[in-house]
N, C-alpha and C positions, 0 to 999 in steps of 0.2 A: 311532584313530593319526591323526597330523597329516597332511594332504595336501600334499605338496611339488611338485603337480603345477602346471606353468605351461602352460594349454591352448594351442593354436595361435591361436586368437581372440586371447587375452589377450596372447600373445607378439607378436603382429603389430601390437596397439595400443598397447604399452607403450613410453611415450617419457619416463620420469620422469626420466631422467639426461641431461641436455642432448639430448634427442631421441632417447636410445637406451634399451634396457631397463634396469630398476632392477638387475638381477643385475650388469651390467657394471660398476657401482661397486663392489660386494662383490668382485669378482675383481681390478678395478685395484687397490684398496686393499690386499688381499693380496700383489699382485705389488709394489706399492710397498715395502710393508715387507721383503719377501724379497729385492728388490732393493738396499734400503738396506743389509741385513746383508751381502749377497755382495759388492757392489762397494765397500763401505767396508773390508772385510776385504782385498780385492784390490788396493785403492789403497795399501796399506801392506805387502802381502806381499813382494813383491820387494825393498823397502827393508829389511825386517825379515830377510829372509834374507841380504843383503849385508853388513848394518851389523855393524860389530866387536862383538866380546862386551863391550867396555867400553861401547858404547853401546846395549846390550841386544839384539843381533841374534846370529845365528848364524855370522856370519863366512865364509858361503859365496862361491865364485868367481862372478863375475857371469853368464858365459856359461852354466854349470850351473845357476844360480838362474833364469835366463830360461827355459831349457830346462824346468825343473821346473815353473814357472809355467803355461808352455804345455801341457804335458802334463796337469797338473791341472786346466787349463780343459776339455782335451779329455775327460778323464774324467767331468767334471761333466755333459757334454752328452751322452757315451756312455751314460751311466746313464740316459737319458732313455728308452732300449729297455727297462729293467725297470719303470720308471714307467709306460709305456704298457701293458705286457704286465699288470702288476698290475691297473692299472684297467679293462682290457679284459675280462679273465678270471676275476679274483678279487673285487675290492673295490669297483669302480666309481671315477669320478673324484673325488668328495667325500671319502671316507674317505682315499683315496691321498694327496690334497693335504695333508689334516691330518696324517697320519702322517710324511710327508715334511719338512713345517715342524718337527715336534719334532726330527727327526734334525738339520735344520740348526741349528737352535738349540743343540743339545748341542755340534756340531761348534765354533761360534764359542766356546762356553764352554770348550772344550778348548785354543783358541788362548789363550784369555784366561789360562791357567796357565803361569806361567813354569817349563816343564819341557823346553824345548830341542827337538830332534828327535822324540823320542817324542811330545810333543804335537801338534807338526805333523802327523805321520803318522796319528795318532788323528783329527784335526781332518779332514784331507783325506778319509779314509775316510767319516766321517760326513756331511760336506757334500756329498760325490760321490753318494752314496745318496740324501741328502735331496733334494737338487736335481734329480736324475733323477726322483723320484716327484712333484714338486710341477709342474715348469715345463710340461711337454708336457700335462698334464692341466687346469692352468689355460686355456692355450690353447684347448684342445678345448672346453671348459666354455663359454668365450666364443663358439666358432663355434655352440654350440647354442642359443644364446639368439636366433637369428635363422632366420626362414623361408628356404627354398630361394632365393627370387628377390627376397629382401629388398636393396634397394640400399644400406642403412645399414652393410652388412657390412664393407666396407673402412674406412669413417670410423670404425666401432666399435672395429676392430682398431688404428687409429691412435689412439684414445683411450686404449685399453689400453697401447700403447706409450708414450704421454705419461706414464701413472701409472708405469709402469716407470722411465721416465728422471727423473721427478721424485725418486724415491728414490735413485736411481743418482746424482743432480746434489749432493744434500744430503750423502749419506754419504761422499763422499771429503774434504769440507770438514771435516765435525765429525770422523769417526774419523781422517782423514788427519792433522789437526791435533794431535789428541789423539795419536795413534801417533807421529808424527816429533818433535812439540815436547815431548811429556810423558813417555809410556810406550807402548810397543807394545802391550803386555797390556791396557792401559786401553782402547786403541782396539778391541780384538777384543772386549772385554766390552760395548761399546756396540753392536756389531753384533749379538751375543747378543741384547740388549735390544730391538732392532728388530725381530728375527723374533719375539720373544715378543708384541710389540703386534700385528703382523700375524696371529698366531695367533688372539688374543682376537677380532679383528673378523672374522675369517672364521667362527668359531663362531656368533657373536652373529647376523650377517647372512645366513650361508649357509642355515640351515634356511628361512628366510623367502623369499628371492629367486631360489634356484637351481631349476633343473628336475629334476623326479623321476628323469629317467633317469640323472642323475649320483650318484643314490644307490646305484645298483646296475650290475653288470657287464653291459653290452650283449651280450658273447657268453661267458657263465659256463663255465668248464671243465667237462666232463662226466666221470663216475668212470672211464670206460673210456680216458679221455685221461691221467688222472693218472699211471698206471705208466710209459708211454713218456716223458712229460715228465720223471719224476724220474730215469729212466735217462739222458736225454739231458744233464741238469743235471750227474749225476756223472761222465757220459762227458766234460763240458768241464772240470770239476774235475779229473779225473783228468789231461787233456792237459795243461792248466795247470801242474799239479805236475810232470809229466814235463819240461815245457819248463825250468821254473825249475832243477829238479835237473840238467839237462843244462847250463843256463848257470853253475851253480854249479861244476860239474865241469871246464868248459873254461874257468873264470877270467872268464866275461863277465857276471856276476851284479853287476854294479856299477850306478851311477846312470844311466850313459851307455847300458848294456845294457837296463836296464829301460824307460828311455824310448824306446829303439828298438823294444822288443817291443810297448810300448802303441802306438806309431805304427803298425806295421802291423796291429794289431788293429782300430785305429780306421779304417783304410781298408777292411779286409774286411768289416768288420759291416755298413756300408750296402749292398756289393755282393751281400752273402749275403741281406740284408733284401729288396732289389729283386727278386731271383730268386725268394725264397720267396712274396711278395706276388703277382708274376706268374705264376706256377705254381699258385696256389691255386685249389682247386674251388670255394672261397667266392667268388671275383670273378668278376663277369659279364663279358661280351666288352667292352661299353663301359667298364667300370670298370679293366679291362685296358690299354685304350687310353690312358685318363687318366694312369695310372700311368707307363707308357711315356713319355708327354709330359713327365711330372715330371723325368726323368732330366736332360735338358740344363739344366733350370732348377736343379736340386741342385748339378751341377758348377759352374754359375755362382756359386751361392751358396757354395759351398766357397772358392772364389778370393776372393770379396767379403770373407768372414769371414777369411779368412787375412790380409788387409790391415786390416780393422778390429780385429782382437783384437791386432794387433801395438801397439797404443795403450799396452797395459799392460806390454810387454817392450821393444820397440826403442824408441818414443818415451817411454817411461818412463825409459830409460837416457839418451837425449838431454836429457829434461828436465833430470835430475840432474846430468849432467858437460858439458852444451853450452849451457846456457841460463841467461841472467842471472836470478838468483833474488833480487835485492835491489830493493825499491821505496823509495828513501830510507834509512831506518833499518829499514824491516820486511824479515824474511826470508819468502820465499814458499816453504811447503813443496812440494817436487816432486809430492807426492801430489795437489795441488790441481789439476793439469793434467788427471787423470782425469775431472774434473767437466766438461770441455769437451764430452765426448761426449755425455753427456745433456743438456747446457745447449742446444746446438745442436737435439737433436732435439725439445726443448720448445719452442723458438723456431720452427722449421719444422712442427710437428705441425698446428696450427691452418690454416695454409696449405694443407697437402697434404689435410687431412681436408676442408675446403672446396672445393679444386680438384676432387677425384674426385667429390663428389656435384654439384659445379657441371656438370662434364663430362658425368656420367651414363653413357649407352652411348656416347659419344664419346671417353671417354677412352682411352689406349692398351692395348693388351691387356698380360697379366701378362709375357708374354715380352720386349716392347717396354721395359716398365718396367725390367726386369732389364739389358737393354742400356744405356740411359741410366744406371743404377747403376754399372755396371763401368766406364763411361768415366769418370764422377765419382771412383770409387775410384782409378783410375790417375792422374787429375789431383792427388789429395792427394799422392801420393808424388813427383810432379814438382814440387810446391811445395816439398817437403822438400831436393830436388836444389838449389834456388838458393842458401841460405844455406850450404850446405857447399861449394858450387863458388864462393861470392863470399870467404868468411872464412875457409875450410878447416876443420879438425876441432879445431884446439886453442884457438880462440877461443870466449868464451860469446857468444851471438847474442841479439837480441831475442827475448822470449817470443811475439811476436806472429806469427813464422814458424810455430810449433806451433798457436796459435789458427787461422791461416790452414789449415793442413793438416787440422784436424780438423773445421772449416767446411765444407771441400769433401768430405770423406768423409762426412759425416752427412747431406749430401744424397743421396749414394749409399745409405745406410742408409734415409732414407726412402723410397725408390724399390725397394728388396728387401726390407727386414725386414717391415713391416706388411703389405706385398703378398704376401711369402712365407708369412706366418702364413695369410692369409685364404684363397689359393690353394692352400694343402695341405689345409685343411678341406674345400674344394670338390672337390678331386680325390681325395680319399680314400676307398677302398672301405668300404661299410658294415661289414663284418666286422673292417676294420682301422683305426676311425676314430682311436683314441688311438695306436696303433701307427705309423700313418702320419704323425702329429703328432711323434712320436718321431724320424723321417725327417729333419724340418726341422732338428731339434736336432743329430742326426748329422752334418749339414752342418758345423755349428760344430766339432763334435767332431773330424773329419776335419780341419778347417782348421787348428785349434790342433795337432794332432797333426803335421801337416806343418811348422807354424810351429816345433814344437820342435827340428827338423832344421834349418830355414832360418836361425832366428836364430844359429846356429853360423857362419853366413858374414858376419856384422855385426860388423865391425871398423873401427877406425879408419882402415885402409889401404883397405878396401872400401866404405866408407859412401855415397860418391857414386853408384857404380855398383849398390850394393844397391838404393837407392831407383830408380834409372833403370830397372833391370831388371825389377822387379815392377811399376812403372808401365806399362812398354811390354806387358808381358804381360797385364795386365788390359785394355788397349784392344784387344788383337789378339784375345782371348776375346770381346769384346764384338761385333767385327765378326763373327766365326764364328756366334756366337750370332744375329745380325740376318739373316744369310744362310739359317739353318734355321728362322726363325721362322713362316713359312707352314707348314711342316710339323709343326711343334710345336703351332700353333693348331688345325690339322685334326684332330691326335691327341687334343686336349682334349675333343673331342665336345661342343660347346656350352658348356663352361664358359670364361668370361671374367674 
């Protein structure tokens, strides 16, 4: 049998990939292609849904479409709970990631078929399941490449984020142009091809450079646990069926009704998860303290992601309806603005990766990085107030305003996203490694579920105060987090 083990001594001296472990390259390239497929699809999904039937779209109302895109994003990250459980208790990270990639690929294939709303529903289900299985486990496997005190960890996660965002940058340009300028379904097919390439790379490299621990479940489910688990699953399904039947009887089983239901679930799941982990007998006293310290960071992450994820809804509508899209005789596809998010991350990542290594133990603690991130997130929406205040909502403004807003919010992302990924792996209890990483993605899930409600407030009449209110709230939350940071740092029990 082939030995997949990376011993501790070998792991500690492995500097084959830009000073990082070679396995980081395998996982970063897999994420590159997964994000290429996902963000390529997402760059044109809103426009596909609101485009007229004559232009190959579904002719949906813009507000409903924005809510659906938000709740779809919420479901994608909510399903990370499933992926974390499958990896921890059944298959291990390696196999779970591969199966997830297959689901994602077939989801994009479904969108490539011109079958209207049914194909959209099938695609959403497949991509939701697949992404939930893939994303949390990729990040957890990256954490496993480093020793406990390896100072390269944060910079390694920064390089992972760079790989993610290189794929995210290229996909809206390629998929976006094909989708908006040629045919939406052709664009979706390119997204499917990207995921296929990612799977090939993962299989070839994964067996060589990943840890043996990733090939087996760290806490395999025991025979005496199986029956109670099945009863819990059956009970959850029964409750869901009862709720849906009740909604049908009361006439609330509509698009908005389903969105509202998912919003409530997305908020309740992380609450339930925190309670479960904190009360678990498998968690030590120190581990429990660290999980409690994670709660305010989780809330801050929810607020940040709520702002950042509106780039695919609120800012996407702003790009389509209020931005100058002509450069001479060339028409700029509105979907291309979705590349600004990853572009700035790619530009910023080398600096931040160098900065954290250069500062070493003098760098700000994780909670303080979150504080700075929330301030920049708020400033990005203050920037959007300016063109609305100067020119109103009926004029088309320079695309540089969107460029400025994204440039600011991506500073926030560099302060929160890679740091959040890293600190989650460090604060995770041993028995909940992958499931704790799922908590990180549940922050994004809750954020987008909240967005599904908040975007309904975004109208021509409220646009200025919409940006102002969210920006102010972000800065206020940053001040509150700064105030409790000393307490959070003590609860982290030595983790920085």
